[in-house]
BALOBA-1460 file (C-alpha; in Angstrom, 3 decimals):
// residues 173
<rec num="1" residu="m" x="-4.889" y="4.069" z="-17.179"/>
<rec num="2" residu="n" x="-8.425" y="5.245" z="-16.475"/>
<rec num="3" residu="y" x="-9.593" y="6.185" z="-12.989"/>
<rec num="4" residu="i" x="-12.845" y="6.738" z="-11.181"/>
<rec num="5" residu="i" x="-12.368" y="8.742" z="-8.005"/>
<rec num="6" residu="l" x="-15.099" y="8.255" z="-5.410"/>
<rec num="7" residu="s" x="-15.343" y="11.295" z="-3.144"/>
<rec num="8" residu="d" x="-16.067" y="11.463" z="0.548"/>
<rec num="9" residu="i" x="-19.259" y="13.079" z="1.900"/>
<rec num="10" residu="h" x="-17.934" y="16.524" z="0.956"/>
<rec num="11" residu="g" x="-18.305" y="15.751" z="-2.739"/>
<rec num="12" residu="d" x="-16.252" y="17.145" z="-5.596"/>
<rec num="13" residu="t" x="-13.751" y="19.452" z="-3.887"/>
<rec num="14" residu="s" x="-10.688" y="21.320" z="-5.115"/>
<rec num="15" residu="y" x="-8.510" y="18.918" z="-3.081"/>
<rec num="16" residu="l" x="-10.032" y="15.955" z="-4.887"/>
<rec num="17" residu="r" x="-9.407" y="17.643" z="-8.242"/>
<rec num="18" residu="q" x="-5.784" y="18.386" z="-7.293"/>
<rec num="19" residu="f" x="-5.309" y="14.722" z="-6.448"/>
<rec num="20" residu="g" x="-6.851" y="13.635" z="-9.754"/>
<rec num="21" residu="e" x="-4.614" y="15.992" z="-11.729"/>
<rec num="22" residu="r" x="-1.579" y="14.034" z="-10.508"/>
<rec num="23" residu="l" x="-2.810" y="10.814" z="-12.092"/>
<rec num="24" residu="q" x="-1.764" y="9.762" z="-15.580"/>
<rec num="25" residu="g" x="-4.797" y="9.016" z="-17.729"/>
<rec num="26" residu="r" x="-8.495" y="9.813" z="-17.877"/>
<rec num="27" residu="v" x="-10.061" y="10.647" z="-14.513"/>
<rec num="28" residu="e" x="-13.777" y="10.710" z="-13.701"/>
<rec num="29" residu="y" x="-15.181" y="11.925" z="-10.400"/>
<rec num="30" residu="l" x="-18.199" y="10.457" z="-8.674"/>
<rec num="31" residu="t" x="-19.877" y="11.809" z="-5.535"/>
<rec num="32" residu="p" x="-22.711" y="10.473" z="-3.380"/>
<rec num="33" residu="y" x="-24.923" y="13.326" z="-4.581"/>
<rec num="34" residu="s" x="-26.798" y="14.430" z="-7.648"/>
<rec num="35" residu="r" x="-26.883" y="18.087" z="-8.682"/>
<rec num="36" residu="i" x="-30.423" y="18.320" z="-7.312"/>
<rec num="37" residu="d" x="-29.286" y="17.008" z="-3.923"/>
<rec num="38" residu="l" x="-26.589" y="19.678" z="-3.657"/>
<rec num="39" residu="n" x="-29.197" y="22.425" z="-3.843"/>
<rec num="40" residu="t" x="-31.142" y="21.053" z="-0.868"/>
<rec num="41" residu="k" x="-28.515" y="21.341" z="1.881"/>
<rec num="42" residu="l" x="-29.902" y="23.257" z="4.827"/>
<rec num="43" residu="p" x="-27.693" y="25.956" z="6.419"/>
<rec num="44" residu="s" x="-27.933" y="24.349" z="9.862"/>
<rec num="45" residu="e" x="-27.256" y="20.844" z="8.590"/>
<rec num="46" residu="s" x="-23.870" y="19.164" z="9.002"/>
<rec num="47" residu="q" x="-22.376" y="17.501" z="5.954"/>
<rec num="48" residu="y" x="-22.882" y="14.078" z="7.545"/>
<rec num="49" residu="e" x="-26.557" y="14.816" z="8.306"/>
<rec num="50" residu="f" x="-26.965" y="15.960" z="4.710"/>
<rec num="51" residu="f" x="-25.341" y="12.759" z="3.408"/>
<rec num="52" residu="k" x="-27.657" y="10.598" z="5.525"/>
<rec num="53" residu="r" x="-30.721" y="12.533" z="4.376"/>
<rec num="54" residu="v" x="-30.124" y="12.539" z="0.612"/>
<rec num="55" residu="s" x="-27.850" y="9.550" z="0.018"/>
<rec num="56" residu="s" x="-26.470" y="6.360" z="1.572"/>
<rec num="57" residu="l" x="-23.676" y="3.860" z="1.103"/>
<rec num="58" residu="d" x="-26.059" y="1.637" z="-0.852"/>
<rec num="59" residu="v" x="-27.124" y="4.447" z="-3.197"/>
<rec num="60" residu="y" x="-23.488" y="5.458" z="-3.705"/>
<rec num="61" residu="f" x="-22.477" y="1.832" z="-4.340"/>
<rec num="62" residu="e" x="-25.188" y="1.416" z="-6.998"/>
<rec num="63" residu="s" x="-24.111" y="4.642" z="-8.689"/>
<rec num="64" residu="a" x="-20.462" y="3.508" z="-8.804"/>
<rec num="65" residu="l" x="-21.457" y="0.040" z="-9.998"/>
<rec num="66" residu="n" x="-23.505" y="1.532" z="-12.841"/>
<rec num="67" residu="k" x="-20.573" y="3.760" z="-13.806"/>
<rec num="68" residu="l" x="-18.262" y="0.720" z="-13.968"/>
<rec num="69" residu="k" x="-20.760" y="-1.272" z="-16.014"/>
<rec num="70" residu="q" x="-20.861" y="1.569" z="-18.561"/>
<rec num="71" residu="s" x="-17.080" y="1.587" z="-18.939"/>
<rec num="72" residu="h" x="-15.534" y="-0.052" z="-21.994"/>
<rec num="73" residu="s" x="-11.936" y="-0.025" z="-20.785"/>
<rec num="74" residu="p" x="-10.128" y="-1.056" z="-17.582"/>
<rec num="75" residu="v" x="-10.645" y="1.310" z="-14.655"/>
<rec num="76" residu="s" x="-8.906" y="1.720" z="-11.315"/>
<rec num="77" residu="v" x="-11.197" y="2.951" z="-8.550"/>
<rec num="78" residu="i" x="-9.826" y="5.220" z="-5.818"/>
<rec num="79" residu="g" x="-12.194" y="6.010" z="-2.969"/>
<rec num="80" residu="f" x="-11.948" y="8.356" z="-0.008"/>
<rec num="81" residu="s" x="-13.878" y="7.794" z="3.247"/>
<rec num="82" residu="v" x="-17.395" y="6.657" z="2.203"/>
<rec num="83" residu="g" x="-15.969" y="6.334" z="-1.308"/>
<rec num="84" residu="a" x="-13.337" y="3.940" z="0.077"/>
<rec num="85" residu="t" x="-16.077" y="1.797" z="1.582"/>
<rec num="86" residu="v" x="-17.833" y="1.747" z="-1.789"/>
<rec num="87" residu="a" x="-14.527" y="0.781" z="-3.465"/>
<rec num="88" residu="w" x="-14.125" y="-2.046" z="-0.926"/>
<rec num="89" residu="r" x="-17.571" y="-3.362" z="-1.812"/>
<rec num="90" residu="l" x="-16.823" y="-3.109" z="-5.542"/>
<rec num="91" residu="a" x="-13.604" y="-5.104" z="-5.079"/>
<rec num="92" residu="a" x="-15.718" y="-8.166" z="-4.253"/>
<rec num="93" residu="l" x="-17.304" y="-8.130" z="-7.712"/>
<rec num="94" residu="d" x="-15.639" y="-9.777" z="-10.682"/>
<rec num="95" residu="l" x="-16.391" y="-6.944" z="-13.092"/>
<rec num="96" residu="p" x="-14.425" y="-7.190" z="-16.343"/>
<rec num="97" residu="t" x="-13.614" y="-3.464" z="-16.451"/>
<rec num="98" residu="l" x="-12.572" y="-3.159" z="-12.794"/>
<rec num="99" residu="n" x="-8.787" y="-3.260" z="-12.691"/>
<rec num="100" residu="q" x="-8.100" y="-2.520" z="-9.013"/>
<rec num="101" residu="c" x="-9.485" y="-0.694" z="-5.971"/>
<rec num="102" residu="i" x="-7.743" y="1.663" z="-3.576"/>
<rec num="103" residu="g" x="-9.528" y="2.770" z="-0.423"/>
<rec num="104" residu="v" x="-8.277" y="5.667" z="1.693"/>
<rec num="105" residu="f" x="-9.658" y="6.127" z="5.223"/>
<rec num="106" residu="g" x="-12.679" y="3.871" z="4.664"/>
<rec num="107" residu="s" x="-13.854" y="3.675" z="8.262"/>
<rec num="108" residu="r" x="-17.169" y="1.988" z="7.377"/>
<rec num="109" residu="i" x="-15.248" y="-0.969" z="5.938"/>
<rec num="110" residu="r" x="-15.586" y="-2.298" z="9.471"/>
<rec num="111" residu="d" x="-19.268" y="-2.922" z="8.664"/>
<rec num="112" residu="y" x="-18.367" y="-5.025" z="5.617"/>
<rec num="113" residu="l" x="-15.807" y="-7.484" z="6.962"/>
<rec num="114" residu="y" x="-17.614" y="-10.356" z="5.246"/>
<rec num="115" residu="i" x="-16.498" y="-9.040" z="1.855"/>
<rec num="116" residu="k" x="-13.765" y="-10.986" z="0.094"/>
<rec num="117" residu="p" x="-12.092" y="-8.958" z="-2.642"/>
<rec num="118" residu="v" x="-11.540" y="-10.682" z="-5.970"/>
<rec num="119" residu="k" x="-9.727" y="-7.693" z="-7.481"/>
<rec num="120" residu="p" x="-6.360" y="-6.273" z="-6.417"/>
<rec num="121" residu="t" x="-7.133" y="-3.953" z="-3.513"/>
<rec num="122" residu="v" x="-5.133" y="-1.588" z="-1.326"/>
<rec num="123" residu="l" x="-6.588" y="-0.155" z="1.889"/>
<rec num="124" residu="l" x="-5.056" y="2.755" z="3.773"/>
<rec num="125" residu="f" x="-6.191" y="3.841" z="7.235"/>
<rec num="126" residu="s" x="-5.251" y="6.727" z="9.505"/>
<rec num="127" residu="n" x="-3.161" y="6.291" z="12.623"/>
<rec num="128" residu="e" x="-6.138" y="7.080" z="14.839"/>
<rec num="129" residu="e" x="-9.880" y="7.248" z="14.508"/>
<rec num="130" residu="h" x="-12.217" y="8.788" z="17.077"/>
<rec num="131" residu="y" x="-15.045" y="6.310" z="16.560"/>
<rec num="132" residu="f" x="-13.256" y="2.978" z="16.252"/>
<rec num="133" residu="s" x="-9.898" y="1.291" z="16.746"/>
<rec num="134" residu="t" x="-7.786" y="0.896" z="13.624"/>
<rec num="135" residu="d" x="-5.872" y="-1.847" z="15.480"/>
<rec num="136" residu="v" x="-9.078" y="-3.856" z="15.937"/>
<rec num="137" residu="l" x="-10.033" y="-3.320" z="12.304"/>
<rec num="138" residu="e" x="-6.565" y="-4.418" z="11.207"/>
<rec num="139" residu="s" x="-6.792" y="-7.538" z="13.339"/>
<rec num="140" residu="n" x="-10.251" y="-8.386" z="11.994"/>
<rec num="141" residu="l" x="-9.171" y="-7.936" z="8.387"/>
<rec num="142" residu="v" x="-6.081" y="-10.086" z="8.853"/>
<rec num="143" residu="k" x="-7.954" y="-12.842" z="10.719"/>
<rec num="144" residu="k" x="-11.165" y="-13.049" z="8.757"/>
<rec num="145" residu="l" x="-9.851" y="-12.392" z="5.300"/>
<rec num="146" residu="q" x="-6.254" y="-13.557" z="5.563"/>
<rec num="147" residu="l" x="-5.032" y="-10.325" z="4.036"/>
<rec num="148" residu="a" x="-1.415" y="-9.707" z="3.243"/>
<rec num="149" residu="m" x="0.414" y="-6.986" z="5.075"/>
<rec num="150" residu="p" x="1.925" y="-4.348" z="2.814"/>
<rec num="151" residu="h" x="4.958" y="-4.650" z="0.638"/>
<rec num="152" residu="d" x="7.709" y="-2.058" z="1.118"/>
<rec num="153" residu="d" x="6.689" y="-0.125" z="-1.991"/>
<rec num="154" residu="i" x="3.216" y="0.407" z="-0.540"/>
<rec num="155" residu="k" x="4.593" y="1.303" z="2.883"/>
<rec num="156" residu="t" x="6.454" y="4.284" z="1.443"/>
<rec num="157" residu="i" x="3.089" y="6.002" z="1.017"/>
<rec num="158" residu="a" x="2.825" y="6.132" z="4.808"/>
<rec num="159" residu="d" x="6.138" y="7.869" z="5.446"/>
<rec num="160" residu="d" x="4.484" y="11.229" z="6.127"/>
<rec num="161" residu="g" x="3.042" y="9.925" z="9.415"/>
<rec num="162" residu="i" x="-0.600" y="10.522" z="8.490"/>
<rec num="163" residu="l" x="-1.147" y="6.905" z="7.611"/>
<rec num="164" residu="s" x="-0.603" y="4.055" z="9.984"/>
<rec num="165" residu="k" x="0.875" y="0.632" z="9.576"/>
<rec num="166" residu="t" x="-2.661" y="-0.396" z="8.739"/>
<rec num="167" residu="i" x="-2.127" y="-0.685" z="5.028"/>
<rec num="168" residu="f" x="-3.241" y="-3.844" z="3.324"/>
<rec num="169" residu="s" x="-2.507" y="-5.150" z="-0.099"/>
<rec num="170" residu="v" x="-4.992" y="-7.719" z="-1.302"/>
<rec num="171" residu="v" x="-4.197" y="-9.510" z="-4.511"/>
<rec num="172" residu="k" x="-6.272" y="-11.978" z="-6.448"/>
<rec num="173" residu="r" x="-4.860" y="-15.443" z="-5.918"/>
């Protein structure tokens, strides 16, 4: 299996690399930044301010889409935070090389509830978020998109208590 891992706003970190090393197959990493962008971060700037200044969800989405279009073999996309939101948006496209999407802690998915995935998709959310209610997001996803609640094999991922019951498995019907 081939993977593209979409980072959060912190970019290509050692934690992301450790995660990727556990996967079987070829792994590529994509961040919302170019090498030039990384050299322009101001000392007083928060990572989120930096992300907003040099990138955006739309720019990141286009970058990931281009990467998928260049692929010649099936790819599973795993996204974290803003990367999860990008993965969610990609799941709505019927790209021949896109095998499945997994989104972890994609809080901005709440801004893209109109999306209807056509690829197998798994979404994982934290128990609590400071800026929005995961219960409301869960309810909206279930109502608007008629998503399936998780199967037991997916629920086992949440046994460590970090993840909530808000895990969705969306399969192409």
